[in-house]
N, CA, C and O atoms as a Tinker XYZ file with bonds, in Angstrom:
   320  protein
     1  N      0.849000   -1.170000    0.000000    73     2
     2  CA     0.000000    0.000000    0.000000    64     1     3
     3  C      0.899000    1.239000    0.000000    63     2     4     5
     4  O      1.925000    1.278000    0.679000    81     3
     5  N      0.500000    2.231000   -0.761000    73     3     6
     6  CA     1.261000    3.470000   -0.858000    64     5     7
     7  C      0.546000    4.556000   -0.069000    63     6     8     9
     8  O     -0.661000    4.753000   -0.214000    81     7
     9  N      1.309000    5.260000    0.771000    73     7    10
    10  CA     0.748000    6.389000    1.511000    64     9    11
    11  C      0.954000    7.651000    0.696000    63    10    12    13
    12  O      2.048000    7.914000    0.197000    81    11
    13  N     -0.098000    8.420000    0.569000    73    11    14
    14  CA    -0.071000    9.626000   -0.241000    64    13    15
    15  C     -0.326000   10.827000    0.645000    63    14    16    17
    16  O     -1.338000   10.889000    1.343000    81    15
    17  N      0.603000   11.794000    0.617000    73    15    18
    18  CA     0.486000   12.950000    1.500000    64    17    19
    19  C      0.552000   14.295000    0.790000    63    18    20    21
    20  O      0.154000   15.312000    1.358000    81    19
    21  N      1.051000   14.317000   -0.454000    73    19    22
    22  CA     1.223000   15.597000   -1.142000    64    21    23
    23  C      0.731000   15.519000   -2.581000    63    22    24    25
    24  O      0.575000   14.437000   -3.147000    81    23
    25  N      0.490000   16.697000   -3.162000    73    23    26
    26  CA     0.108000   16.764000   -4.569000    64    25    27
    27  C      1.207000   16.234000   -5.470000    63    26    28    29
    28  O      0.925000   15.575000   -6.471000    81    27
    29  N      2.452000   16.512000   -5.128000    73    27    30
    30  CA     3.578000   16.041000   -5.940000    64    29    31
    31  C      3.610000   14.515000   -5.972000    63    30    32    33
    32  O      3.882000   13.921000   -7.015000    81    31
    33  N      3.337000   13.886000   -4.847000    73    31    34
    34  CA     3.281000   12.428000   -4.809000    64    33    35
    35  C      2.141000   11.924000   -5.682000    63    34    36    37
    36  O      2.303000   10.952000   -6.421000    81    35
    37  N      1.001000   12.574000   -5.600000    73    35    38
    38  CA    -0.154000   12.171000   -6.404000    64    37    39
    39  C      0.173000   12.280000   -7.887000    63    38    40    41
    40  O     -0.173000   11.396000   -8.671000    81    39
    41  N      0.830000   13.349000   -8.266000    73    39    42
    42  CA     1.203000   13.544000   -9.661000    64    41    43
    43  C      2.093000   12.408000  -10.153000    63    42    44    45
    44  O      1.840000   11.825000  -11.207000    81    43
    45  N      3.126000   12.099000   -9.391000    73    43    46
    46  CA     4.049000   11.025000   -9.784000    64    45    47
    47  C      3.342000    9.674000   -9.821000    63    46    48    49
    48  O      3.556000    8.883000  -10.740000    81    47
    49  N      2.513000    9.412000   -8.840000    73    47    50
    50  CA     1.809000    8.131000   -8.757000    64    49    51
    51  C      0.848000    7.944000   -9.927000    63    50    52    53
    52  O      0.848000    6.894000  -10.569000    81    51
    53  N      0.030000    8.958000  -10.207000    73    51    54
    54  CA    -0.949000    8.849000  -11.286000    64    53    55
    55  C     -0.263000    8.722000  -12.644000    63    54    56    57
    56  O     -0.695000    7.938000  -13.490000    81    55
    57  N      0.795000    9.484000  -12.849000    73    55    58
    58  CA     1.537000    9.410000  -14.111000    64    57    59
    59  C      2.183000    8.040000  -14.278000    63    58    60    61
    60  O      2.103000    7.439000  -15.349000    81    59
    61  N      2.820000    7.547000  -13.225000    73    59    62
    62  CA     3.477000    6.242000  -13.287000    64    61    63
    63  C      2.470000    5.131000  -13.551000    63    62    64    65
    64  O      2.743000    4.217000  -14.328000    81    63
    65  N      1.316000    5.205000  -12.914000    73    63    66
    66  CA     0.299000    4.174000  -13.108000    64    65    67
    67  C     -0.225000    4.195000  -14.546000    63    66    68    69
    68  O     -0.381000    3.144000  -15.169000    81    67
    69  N     -0.495000    5.389000  -15.068000    73    67    70
    70  CA    -0.975000    5.517000  -16.453000    64    69    71
    71  C      0.033000    4.899000  -17.411000    63    70    72    73
    72  O     -0.337000    4.131000  -18.299000    81    71
    73  N      1.302000    5.232000  -17.230000    73    71    74
    74  CA     2.351000    4.712000  -18.111000    64    73    75
    75  C      2.505000    3.195000  -17.961000    63    74    76    77
    76  O      2.717000    2.491000  -18.949000    81    75
    77  N      2.400000    2.696000  -16.733000    73    75    78
    78  CA     2.517000    1.252000  -16.495000    64    77    79
    79  C      1.421000    0.482000  -17.230000    63    78    80    81
    80  O      1.625000   -0.656000  -17.650000    81    79
    81  N      0.259000    1.115000  -17.380000    73    79    82
    82  CA    -0.844000    0.476000  -18.100000    64    81    83
    83  C     -0.750000    0.684000  -19.607000    63    82    84    85
    84  O     -1.567000    0.157000  -20.363000    81    83
    85  N      0.252000    1.456000  -20.044000    73    83    86
    86  CA     0.434000    1.706000  -21.463000    64    85    87
    87  C     -0.598000    2.662000  -22.044000    63    86    88    89
    88  O     -0.894000    2.616000  -23.238000    81    87
    89  N     -1.141000    3.525000  -21.200000    73    87    90
    90  CA    -2.155000    4.484000  -21.639000    64    89    91
    91  C     -1.520000    5.837000  -21.929000    63    90    92    93
    92  O     -0.669000    6.302000  -21.171000    81    91
    93  N     -1.925000    6.458000  -23.011000    73    91    94
    94  CA    -1.451000    7.795000  -23.320000    64    93    95
    95  C     -2.326000    8.815000  -22.603000    63    94    96    97
    96  O     -3.434000    8.510000  -22.162000    81    95
    97  N     -1.803000   10.027000  -22.497000    73    95    98
    98  CA    -2.615000   11.109000  -21.936000    64    97    99
    99  C     -3.875000   11.306000  -22.772000    63    98   100   101
   100  O     -4.953000   11.539000  -22.225000    81    99
   101  N     -3.746000   11.214000  -24.092000    73    99   102
   102  CA    -4.894000   11.414000  -24.980000    64   101   103
   103  C     -5.976000   10.372000  -24.735000    63   102   104   105
   104  O     -7.163000   10.698000  -24.745000    81   103
   105  N     -5.585000    9.136000  -24.517000    73   103   106
   106  CA    -6.550000    8.058000  -24.267000    64   105   107
   107  C     -7.297000    8.300000  -22.966000    63   106   108   109
   108  O     -8.524000    8.210000  -22.921000    81   107
   109  N     -6.559000    8.607000  -21.909000    73   107   110
   110  CA    -7.187000    8.846000  -20.612000    64   109   111
   111  C     -8.072000   10.083000  -20.672000    63   110   112   113
   112  O     -9.185000   10.084000  -20.148000    81   111
   113  N     -7.575000   11.130000  -21.311000    73   111   114
   114  CA    -8.361000   12.356000  -21.440000    64   113   115
   115  C     -9.675000   12.084000  -22.153000    63   114   116   117
   116  O    -10.726000   12.573000  -21.739000    81   115
   117  N     -9.617000   11.311000  -23.215000    73   115   118
   118  CA   -10.830000   10.972000  -23.965000    64   117   119
   119  C    -11.831000   10.239000  -23.080000    63   118   120   121
   120  O    -13.028000   10.523000  -23.121000    81   119
   121  N    -11.347000    9.310000  -22.291000    73   119   122
   122  CA   -12.235000    8.560000  -21.387000    64   121   123
   123  C    -12.830000    9.461000  -20.310000    63   122   124   125
   124  O    -13.935000    9.213000  -19.828000    81   123
   125  N    -12.097000   10.503000  -19.934000    73   123   126
   126  CA   -12.596000   11.456000  -18.937000    64   125   127
   127  C    -13.487000   12.528000  -19.559000    63   126   128   129
   128  O    -14.184000   13.258000  -18.854000    81   127
   129  N    -13.454000   12.613000  -20.891000    73   127   130
   130  CA   -14.262000   13.619000  -21.576000    64   129   131
   131  C    -13.645000   15.005000  -21.565000    63   130   132   133
   132  O    -14.356000   16.010000  -21.589000    81   131
   133  N    -12.309000   15.057000  -21.528000    73   131   134
   134  CA   -11.602000   16.340000  -21.534000    64   133   135
   135  C    -10.508000   16.293000  -22.593000    63   134   136   137
   136  O    -10.225000   15.234000  -23.155000    81   135
   137  N     -9.897000   17.434000  -22.862000    73   135   138
   138  CA    -8.816000   17.476000  -23.850000    64   137   139
   139  C     -7.528000   16.916000  -23.252000    63   138   140   141
   140  O     -7.366000   16.839000  -22.034000    81   139
   141  N     -6.620000   16.529000  -24.140000    73   139   142
   142  CA    -5.328000   16.027000  -23.686000    64   141   143
   143  C     -4.564000   17.125000  -22.962000    63   142   144   145
   144  O     -3.884000   16.856000  -21.972000    81   143
   145  N     -4.669000   18.360000  -23.445000    73   143   146
   146  CA    -3.978000   19.474000  -22.779000    64   145   147
   147  C     -4.486000   19.664000  -21.358000    63   146   148   149
   148  O     -3.697000   19.872000  -20.436000    81   147
   149  N     -5.795000   19.593000  -21.179000    73   147   150
   150  CA    -6.380000   19.744000  -19.831000    64   149   151
   151  C     -5.920000   18.603000  -18.937000    63   150   152   153
   152  O     -5.581000   18.825000  -17.774000    81   151
   153  N     -5.906000   17.382000  -19.469000    73   151   154
   154  CA    -5.462000   16.245000  -18.652000    64   153   155
   155  C     -3.992000   16.403000  -18.274000    63   154   156   157
   156  O     -3.605000   16.062000  -17.157000    81   155
   157  N     -3.173000   16.913000  -19.185000    73   155   158
   158  CA    -1.767000   17.142000  -18.885000    64   157   159
   159  C     -1.619000   18.093000  -17.699000    63   158   160   161
   160  O     -0.799000   17.867000  -16.809000    81   159
   161  N     -2.421000   19.159000  -17.697000    73   159   162
   162  CA    -2.401000   20.109000  -16.581000    64   161   163
   163  C     -2.814000   19.441000  -15.278000    63   162   164   165
   164  O     -2.187000   19.649000  -14.240000    81   163
   165  N     -3.866000   18.643000  -15.337000    73   163   166
   166  CA    -4.364000   17.952000  -14.150000    64   165   167
   167  C     -3.328000   16.955000  -13.637000    63   166   168   169
   168  O     -3.122000   16.832000  -12.429000    81   167
   169  N     -2.676000   16.243000  -14.561000    73   167   170
   170  CA    -1.682000   15.259000  -14.157000    64   169   171
   171  C     -0.504000   15.935000  -13.455000    63   170   172   173
   172  O      0.077000   15.367000  -12.531000    81   171
   173  N     -0.153000   17.141000  -13.890000    73   171   174
   174  CA     0.944000   17.883000  -13.258000    64   173   175
   175  C      0.526000   18.474000  -11.912000    63   174   176   177
   176  O      1.322000   18.547000  -10.976000    81   175
   177  N     -0.745000   18.897000  -11.835000    73   175   178
   178  CA    -1.258000   19.500000  -10.602000    64   177   179
   179  C     -2.612000   18.870000  -10.260000    63   178   180   181
   180  O     -3.660000   19.441000  -10.563000    81   179
   181  N     -2.584000   17.697000   -9.630000    73   179   182
   182  CA    -3.830000   16.992000   -9.336000    64   181   183
   183  C     -4.770000   17.749000   -8.395000    63   182   184   185
   184  O     -5.947000   17.403000   -8.292000    81   183
   185  N     -4.272000   18.765000   -7.715000    73   183   186
   186  CA    -5.140000   19.527000   -6.819000    64   185   187
   187  C     -6.221000   20.277000   -7.598000    63   186   188   189
   188  O     -7.210000   20.714000   -7.010000    81   187
   189  N     -6.045000   20.432000   -8.915000    73   187   190
   190  CA    -7.030000   21.091000   -9.760000    64   189   191
   191  C     -8.187000   20.160000  -10.135000    63   190   192   193
   192  O     -9.144000   20.588000  -10.780000    81   191
   193  N     -8.101000   18.906000   -9.737000    73   191   194
   194  CA    -9.083000   17.901000  -10.110000    64   193   195
   195  C    -10.212000   17.837000   -9.085000    63   194   196   197
   196  O     -9.970000   17.874000   -7.879000    81   195
   197  N    -11.433000   17.741000   -9.573000    73   195   198
   198  CA   -12.571000   17.557000   -8.676000    64   197   199
   199  C    -12.558000   16.117000   -8.144000    63   198   200   201
   200  O    -11.925000   15.238000   -8.728000    81   199
   201  N    -13.246000   15.895000   -7.060000    73   199   202
   202  CA   -13.342000   14.546000   -6.503000    64   201   203
   203  C    -13.986000   13.604000   -7.507000    63   202   204   205
   204  O    -13.553000   12.463000   -7.661000    81   203
   205  N    -15.010000   14.076000   -8.182000    73   203   206
   206  CA   -15.677000   13.275000   -9.214000    64   205   207
   207  C    -14.689000   12.814000  -10.280000    63   206   208   209
   208  O    -14.650000   11.639000  -10.646000    81   207
   209  N    -13.899000   13.756000  -10.767000    73   207   210
   210  CA   -12.932000   13.436000  -11.819000    64   209   211
   211  C    -11.841000   12.521000  -11.281000    63   210   212   213
   212  O    -11.398000   11.611000  -11.983000    81   211
   213  N    -11.399000   12.749000  -10.037000    73   211   214
   214  CA   -10.391000   11.877000   -9.435000    64   213   215
   215  C    -10.900000   10.445000   -9.367000    63   214   216   217
   216  O    -10.180000    9.513000   -9.723000    81   215
   217  N    -12.122000   10.264000   -8.917000    73   215   218
   218  CA   -12.678000    8.908000   -8.819000    64   217   219
   219  C    -12.805000    8.261000  -10.196000    63   218   220   221
   220  O    -12.570000    7.061000  -10.344000    81   219
   221  N    -13.173000    9.047000  -11.197000    73   219   222
   222  CA   -13.240000    8.522000  -12.565000    64   221   223
   223  C    -11.851000    8.104000  -13.048000    63   222   224   225
   224  O    -11.685000    7.038000  -13.641000    81   223
   225  N    -10.866000    8.948000  -12.790000    73   223   226
   226  CA    -9.501000    8.642000  -13.191000    64   225   227
   227  C     -8.992000    7.385000  -12.497000    63   226   228   229
   228  O     -8.364000    6.535000  -13.130000    81   227
   229  N     -9.256000    7.266000  -11.214000    73   227   230
   230  CA    -8.816000    6.072000  -10.489000    64   229   231
   231  C     -9.457000    4.820000  -11.062000    63   230   232   233
   232  O     -8.824000    3.766000  -11.116000    81   231
   233  N    -10.706000    4.930000  -11.489000    73   231   234
   234  CA   -11.369000    3.798000  -12.133000    64   233   235
   235  C    -10.680000    3.413000  -13.437000    63   234   236   237
   236  O    -10.471000    2.230000  -13.704000    81   235
   237  N    -10.330000    4.403000  -14.244000    73   235   238
   238  CA    -9.625000    4.149000  -15.508000    64   237   239
   239  C     -8.279000    3.481000  -15.237000    63   238   240   241
   240  O     -7.862000    2.585000  -15.971000    81   239
   241  N     -7.610000    3.922000  -14.184000    73   239   242
   242  CA    -6.294000    3.384000  -13.836000    64   241   243
   243  C     -6.371000    2.113000  -13.006000    63   242   244   245
   244  O     -5.346000    1.551000  -12.618000    81   243
   245  N     -7.594000    1.661000  -12.736000    73   243   246
   246  CA    -7.816000    0.451000  -11.944000    64   245   247
   247  C     -7.121000    0.541000  -10.583000    63   246   248   249
   248  O     -6.422000   -0.377000  -10.154000    81   247
   249  N     -7.340000    1.681000   -9.921000    73   247   250
   250  CA    -6.773000    1.953000   -8.601000    64   249   251
   251  C     -7.921000    2.241000   -7.649000    63   250   252   253
   252  O     -8.908000    2.873000   -8.026000    81   251
   253  N     -7.788000    1.781000   -6.430000    73   251   254
   254  CA    -8.818000    1.982000   -5.419000    64   253   255
   255  C     -8.322000    2.981000   -4.374000    63   254   256   257
   256  O     -7.169000    2.926000   -3.949000    81   255
   257  N     -9.190000    3.878000   -3.974000    73   255   258
   258  CA    -8.868000    4.860000   -2.945000    64   257   259
   259  C     -9.390000    4.345000   -1.608000    63   258   260   261
   260  O    -10.582000    4.079000   -1.454000    81   259
   261  N     -8.485000    4.209000   -0.648000    73   259   262
   262  CA    -8.861000    3.767000    0.690000    64   261   263
   263  C     -8.507000    4.872000    1.676000    63   262   264   265
   264  O     -7.439000    5.475000    1.582000    81   263
   265  N     -9.392000    5.133000    2.609000    73   263   266
   266  CA    -9.135000    6.131000    3.640000    64   265   267
   267  C     -8.967000    5.434000    4.979000    63   266   268   269
   268  O     -9.722000    4.523000    5.318000    81   267
   269  N     -7.984000    5.867000    5.723000    73   267   270
   270  CA    -7.809000    5.331000    7.063000    64   269   271
   271  C     -7.230000    6.417000    7.945000    63   270   272   273
   272  O     -6.568000    7.338000    7.466000    81   271
   273  N     -7.480000    6.305000    9.211000    73   271   274
   274  CA    -6.949000    7.276000   10.160000    64   273   275
   275  C     -5.440000    7.144000   10.237000    63   274   276   277
   276  O     -4.884000    6.053000   10.112000    81   275
   277  N     -4.782000    8.295000   10.447000    73   275   278
   278  CA    -3.343000    8.279000   10.643000    64   277   279
   279  C     -3.023000    7.781000   12.036000    63   278   280   281
   280  O     -3.810000    7.935000   12.971000    81   279
   281  N     -1.858000    7.185000   12.152000    73   279   282
   282  CA    -1.374000    6.840000   13.478000    64   281   283
   283  C     -1.018000    8.141000   14.174000    63   282   284   285
   284  O     -0.559000    9.085000   13.531000    81   283
   285  N     -1.223000    8.197000   15.461000    73   283   286
   286  CA    -1.007000    9.431000   16.216000    64   285   287
   287  C      0.405000    9.968000   16.051000    63   286   288   289
   288  O      0.581000   11.174000   15.876000    81   287
   289  N      1.406000    9.115000   16.100000    73   287   290
   290  CA     2.798000    9.566000   16.013000    64   289   291
   291  C      3.401000    9.388000   14.625000    63   290   292   293
   292  O      4.616000    9.498000   14.457000    81   291
   293  N      2.563000    9.114000   13.631000    73   291   294
   294  CA     3.071000    8.899000   12.273000    64   293   295
   295  C      3.516000   10.214000   11.651000    63   294   296   297
   296  O      2.906000   11.255000   11.894000    81   295
   297  N      4.569000   10.173000   10.854000    73   295   298
   298  CA     4.980000   11.405000   10.167000    64   297   299
   299  C      3.886000   11.847000    9.197000    63   298   300   301
   300  O      3.123000   11.023000    8.692000    81   299
   301  N      3.818000   13.146000    8.942000    73   299   302
   302  CA     2.772000   13.667000    8.072000    64   301   303
   303  C      3.116000   13.557000    6.605000    63   302   304   305
   304  O      2.239000   13.724000    5.757000    81   303
   305  N      4.361000   13.283000    6.281000    73   303   306
   306  CA     4.745000   13.177000    4.874000    64   305   307
   307  C      5.624000   11.946000    4.685000    63   306   308   309
   308  O      6.557000   11.707000    5.452000    81   307
   309  N      5.313000   11.176000    3.661000    73   307   310
   310  CA     6.080000    9.990000    3.344000    64   309   311
   311  C      7.012000   10.286000    2.186000    63   310   312   313
   312  O      6.589000   10.852000    1.178000    81   311
   313  N      8.263000    9.914000    2.317000    73   311   314
   314  CA     9.232000   10.124000    1.235000    64   313   315
   315  C      9.052000    9.051000    0.177000    63   314   316   317
   316  O      8.718000    7.905000    0.479000    81   315
   317  N      9.279000    9.440000   -1.060000    73   315   318
   318  CA     9.206000    8.487000   -2.177000    64   317   319
   319  C     10.577000    8.133000   -2.593000    63   318   320
   320  O     10.755000    7.342000   -3.520000    81   319
């Protein structure tokens, strides 16, 4: 399981997953109903993405979002 704490981590994770599946930005953008340029912007800065769009993207990438409470003494940022 990967812990995600920052937008930069999300960007790297989503990009790596898309590439691992052999999907182009254009293909994913088409499935999301947006332009490739817009998807490129979102991939670089995932904070611009709505929750709806994030969930759609995770579905395309066959990734599941799980939420859990942090451990009390756990660091707030995980290094990649």
